[in-house]
SEMI-383448 format. One record per residue (C-alpha): x, y, z; residue number from 1. Coordinates in steps of 0.05 Angstrom, whole numbers, plus 5000, padded with zeros to 4 digits. Layout:
<pts>
X Y Z NUM
...
</pts>
This chain:
<pts>
5001 5003 4997 1
5056 5045 5016 2
5094 5034 4944 3
5018 5051 4909 4
5018 5110 4944 5
5084 5131 4927 6
5075 5126 4862 7
5011 5166 4860 8
5070 5224 4885 9
5112 5217 4850 10
5070 5222 4785 11
5033 5290 4812 12
5099 5317 4823 13
5125 5303 4765 14
5067 5334 4735 15
5075 5399 4776 16
5141 5397 4753 17
5125 5390 4675 18
5076 5449 4702 19
5122 5505 4732 20
5189 5484 4688 21
5137 5501 4625 22
5117 5565 4665 23
5200 5580 4672 24
5190 5611 4735 25
5247 5619 4792 26
5187 5613 4846 27
5155 5548 4828 28
5231 5520 4821 29
5245 5538 4894 30
5177 5507 4915 31
5184 5442 4865 32
5256 5428 4905 33
5222 5437 4976 34
5159 5387 4948 35
5224 5341 4927 36
5254 5347 5009 37
5181 5327 5033 38
5171 5271 4984 39
5241 5246 5015 40
5218 5250 5078 41
5161 5212 5069 42
5192 5168 5036 43
5237 5154 5094 44
5184 5154 5157 45
5137 5097 5109 46
5198 5055 5101 47
5220 5064 5178 48
5136 5049 5184 49
5150 4981 5144 50
5204 4958 5185 51
5165 4976 5258 52
5100 4936 5224 53
5139 4878 5205 54
5182 4872 5272 55
5121 4869 5304 56
5089 4824 5269 57
5154 4779 5293 58
5142 4800 5364 59
5061 4785 5358 60
5078 4715 5320 61
5135 4695 5369 62
5083 4716 5437 63
5027 4680 5403 64
5079 4603 5403 65
5104 4628 5470 66
5031 4630 5498 67
5015 4565 5461 68
5071 4526 5492 69
5049 4554 5564 70
4988 4536 5547 71
5002 4469 5538 72
5049 4469 5600 73
4984 4478 5642 74
4943 4432 5603 75
4993 4381 5627 76
4996 4406 5700 77
4927 4402 5697 78
4924 4329 5680 79
4975 4307 5735 80
4944 4350 5787 81
4878 4330 5767 82
4901 4248 5773 83
4933 4268 5835 84
4869 4295 5867 85
4838 4234 5849 86
4893 4190 5884 87
4886 4221 5947 88
4802 4224 5944 89
4816 4146 5937 90
4873 4148 6005 91
4818 4197 6038 92
4762 4140 6028 93
4814 4078 6038 94
4823 4125 6106 95
4744 4136 6120 96
4743 4060 6109 97
4797 4043 6165 98
4780 4100 6216 99
4714 4064 6223 100
4745 3989 6214 101
4788 4023 6277 102
4730 4051 6318 103
4699 3985 6317 104
4758 3947 6333 105
4775 3994 6395 106
4757 3972 6458 107
4712 4015 6499 108
4738 4058 6550 109
4698 4006 6613 110
4749 3938 6570 111
4813 3991 6564 112
4804 4011 6647 113
4794 3936 6658 114
4860 3923 6615 115
4896 3978 6661 116
4867 3943 6724 117
4893 3872 6696 118
4954 3908 6672 119
4971 3933 6750 120
4947 3871 6777 121
5008 3829 6731 122
5056 3883 6754 123
5049 3889 6829 124
5041 3801 6824 125
5110 3805 6786 126
5132 3852 6847 127
5115 3808 6897 128
5138 3753 6864 129
5206 3780 6864 130
5201 3806 6941 131
5182 3730 6951 132
5244 3711 6931 133
5285 3764 6964 134
5255 3751 7035 135
5264 3679 7007 136
5349 3690 7011 137
5339 3730 7082 138
5296 3672 7118 139
5329 3609 7091 140
5389 3620 7138 141
5399 3663 7201 142
5455 3700 7169 143
5468 3768 7207 144
5542 3761 7199 145
5588 3825 7185 146
5657 3846 7175 147
5684 3870 7232 148
5767 3867 7218 149
5823 3827 7175 150
5855 3810 7228 151
5928 3778 7201 152
5960 3751 7136 153
5997 3676 7128 154
6033 3669 7054 155
6009 3596 7047 156
6066 3588 6984 157
6083 3618 6918 158
6068 3576 6862 159
6036 3585 6789 160
6028 3645 6749 161
6023 3717 6768 162
5947 3725 6758 163
5917 3662 6780 164
5857 3633 6834 165
5873 3585 6899 166
5808 3573 6947 167
5782 3511 6994 168
5721 3477 6983 169
5673 3519 7014 170
5625 3455 7032 171
5618 3436 7107 172
5661 3375 7114 173
5714 3386 7050 174
5770 3399 7072 175
5799 3401 6994 176
5848 3449 6966 177
5840 3466 6890 178
5878 3513 6848 179
5870 3545 6763 180
5937 3585 6750 181
5928 3640 6701 182
5877 3678 6672 183
5862 3623 6615 184
5880 3548 6621 185
5843 3483 6618 186
5867 3459 6678 187
5840 3443 6748 188
5890 3413 6807 189
5868 3395 6865 190
5896 3374 6932 191
5867 3329 6984 192
5876 3382 7035 193
5915 3451 7058 194
5963 3415 7095 195
5976 3369 7030 196
5975 3438 6990 197
6021 3472 7034 198
6078 3411 7036 199
6076 3392 6966 200
6127 3434 6930 201
6154 3387 6874 202
6109 3330 6878 203
6044 3332 6830 204
5972 3346 6870 205
5935 3298 6886 206
5891 3306 6815 207
5903 3339 6759 208
5825 3352 6720 209
5836 3360 6652 210
5783 3399 6616 211
5743 3401 6557 212
5752 3480 6546 213
5780 3541 6572 214
5763 3576 6624 215
5769 3653 6629 216
5794 3694 6687 217
5801 3687 6754 218
5733 3676 6781 219
5725 3612 6797 220
5694 3572 6852 221
5688 3505 6867 222
5626 3481 6911 223
5597 3415 6928 224
5639 3380 6886 225
5631 3422 6824 226
5672 3482 6784 227
5635 3545 6761 228
5680 3586 6722 229
5672 3634 6659 230
5686 3585 6581 231
5730 3631 6552 232
5715 3660 6495 233
5650 3678 6509 234
5614 3739 6539 235
5576 3712 6602 236
5571 3639 6602 237
5589 3604 6666 238
5592 3522 6665 239
5576 3476 6722 240
5629 3425 6711 241
5632 3356 6750 242
5704 3350 6785 243
5701 3281 6786 244
5708 3271 6711 245
5724 3346 6683 246
5639 3341 6636 247
5601 3407 6636 248
5535 3386 6666 249
5495 3453 6666 250
5500 3526 6632 251
5466 3589 6625 252
5481 3655 6604 253
5475 3713 6649 254
5436 3769 6627 255
5466 3842 6614 256
5544 3816 6648 257
5601 3808 6604 258
5608 3878 6563 259
5662 3905 6622 260
5714 3876 6655 261
5685 3865 6735 262
5745 3907 6762 263
5785 3961 6732 264
5846 3933 6766 265
5839 3860 6742 266
5822 3869 6661 267
5825 3797 6646 268
5771 3774 6704 269
5698 3795 6666 270
5648 3746 6718 271
5669 3735 6788 272
5640 3683 6821 273
5634 3675 6899 274
5612 3630 6947 275
5569 3653 7022 276
5535 3628 7074 277
5479 3645 7031 278
5501 3604 6977 279
5521 3621 6893 280
5533 3686 6878 281
5559 3726 6807 282
5594 3797 6810 283
5598 3838 6751 284
5602 3913 6715 285
5544 3946 6689 286
5568 3998 6643 287
5490 4019 6641 288
5488 4025 6708 289
5548 4084 6716 290
5591 4014 6712 291
5580 3996 6786 292
5586 3931 6810 293
5531 3886 6802 294
5509 3817 6840 295
5469 3760 6819 296
5435 3689 6858 297
5440 3640 6832 298
5412 3574 6844 299
5472 3525 6849 300
5438 3461 6820 301
5396 3496 6770 302
5447 3566 6750 303
5375 3600 6748 304
5373 3680 6769 305
5340 3683 6833 306
5349 3761 6851 307
5398 3821 6815 308
5425 3884 6860 309
5447 3944 6825 310
5507 3975 6892 311
5531 4040 6882 312
5594 4007 6894 313
5639 4026 6833 314
5691 3982 6791 315
5745 4035 6769 316
5809 4024 6820 317
5771 3957 6837 318
5825 3893 6848 319
5775 3851 6875 320
5709 3828 6913 321
5679 3782 6972 322
5605 3765 6997 323
5597 3756 7072 324
5531 3730 7098 325
5493 3769 7037 326
5541 3824 7038 327
5587 3852 6978 328
5655 3876 7014 329
5703 3914 6951 330
5775 3913 6951 331
5807 3978 6926 332
5888 3982 6904 333
5919 4041 6868 334
5949 4006 6786 335
6012 4001 6814 336
6002 3967 6875 337
5993 3994 6937 338
5958 3974 7018 339
5895 3939 6989 340
5824 3972 7020 341
5761 3957 7037 342
5718 4024 7022 343
5653 4003 6989 344
5598 3956 7019 345
5529 3935 6998 346
5479 3891 7039 347
5424 3869 7005 348
5389 3865 7072 349
5402 3938 7083 350
5418 3937 7156 351
5493 3954 7134 352
5509 4013 7105 353
5582 4026 7058 354
5572 4106 7084 355
5555 4079 7166 356
5630 4043 7164 357
5696 4045 7169 358
5755 4043 7119 359
5774 3970 7131 360
5863 3960 7115 361
5882 3892 7095 362
5952 3877 7133 363
6002 3902 7102 364
6030 3877 7039 365
6042 3933 6979 366
6026 3889 6920 367
5948 3865 6895 368
5904 3820 6883 369
5875 3778 6819 370
5822 3744 6865 371
5798 3735 6937 372
5762 3673 6954 373
5708 3676 7019 374
5710 3614 7067 375
5639 3611 7102 376
5664 3561 7145 377
5731 3576 7172 378
5722 3654 7168 379
5781 3666 7125 380
5799 3694 7058 381
5844 3658 6999 382
5874 3705 6967 383
5929 3712 6896 384
5970 3759 6912 385
6025 3764 6848 386
6037 3689 6847 387
6040 3690 6927 388
5983 3639 6959 389
5952 3680 7013 390
5899 3667 7072 391
5879 3723 7108 392
5842 3708 7177 393
5779 3753 7175 394
5736 3777 7256 395
5665 3781 7245 396
5604 3796 7292 397
5537 3812 7286 398
5504 3864 7243 399
5462 3902 7303 400
5543 3900 7338 401
5570 3932 7280 402
5514 3981 7265 403
5509 3997 7346 404
5581 4026 7339 405
</pts>
């Protein structure tokens, strides 16, 4: 359209120029020049207008394409949203059905109250059962004896390794003495009496019992003809072995035991078995109870756990412990060796308290013990003292005499 208008204008201009030239007027020539300049400007503006029109048309086309792309994406998103909404609707329906099902299954308030009452009764029954077990331990034998002094020290002999365990059989009427040398072995030495053990420095013992397994640590006891020991390479397995033939007659795993040494100064012993007037015990440490010592009463026949007590006595700096009439006495020392002392005790009968008892010192001998065994009949402690087999004579009193002081 702009080209057509330009042709018309040029034709008019030519006619005008021809007319003016024919007149030959100088004034007309000036007008013609003016008109030519104006036509040139108009032509330039028309060209610019055409270019702008083309640019706007292209931009309009590009914008239209972009909008069509957005519309396509929006359509896809709408489809996805619709699909998700449908899925949520299905889930809501399913949840409503499940809630309805649960509402039908949830017991009524009265049923819940009955179940809570039943649970409380079961807890009370369990607590009562534990108290009965604890009371049974108390009344089975009148045991009101407490340690008051460690009187004297007797060095019997020196034999075996630096670490070990020896003791006289605590059963009533027995005179046999047993020795287990080292912290890992399978040999049990038996002597008919303490005199025989003392005299036999070069001759062999009365009997040598070879066990079909290795024991670990120094926490062993022989009780009523059976050896109770910690089986090597197990965290908490206790074996009951017939001393006559060396065969295992029973075993048990002690819950919660064996995760750390029972005494920090005796790193190889994880379970320390003991015998007192009340029977068979196991002393161990519980890392979940701050590393403090725990005592567990075992049935000597079945190895069943009768009761467990958490004590306030720490394992740190302890080298050994023993029980007298259900009271745990813990022996402490230094890692360099020194004079052993009893600084903590725990009484299952709650008649003796550690804070009320004075510190008790062992007779002067600046070494350390790898095992300490109490003999309830002789009132003596059989200790393994840096390779020496020693005996401590102890003095005991009734609990009421101790607390009265």
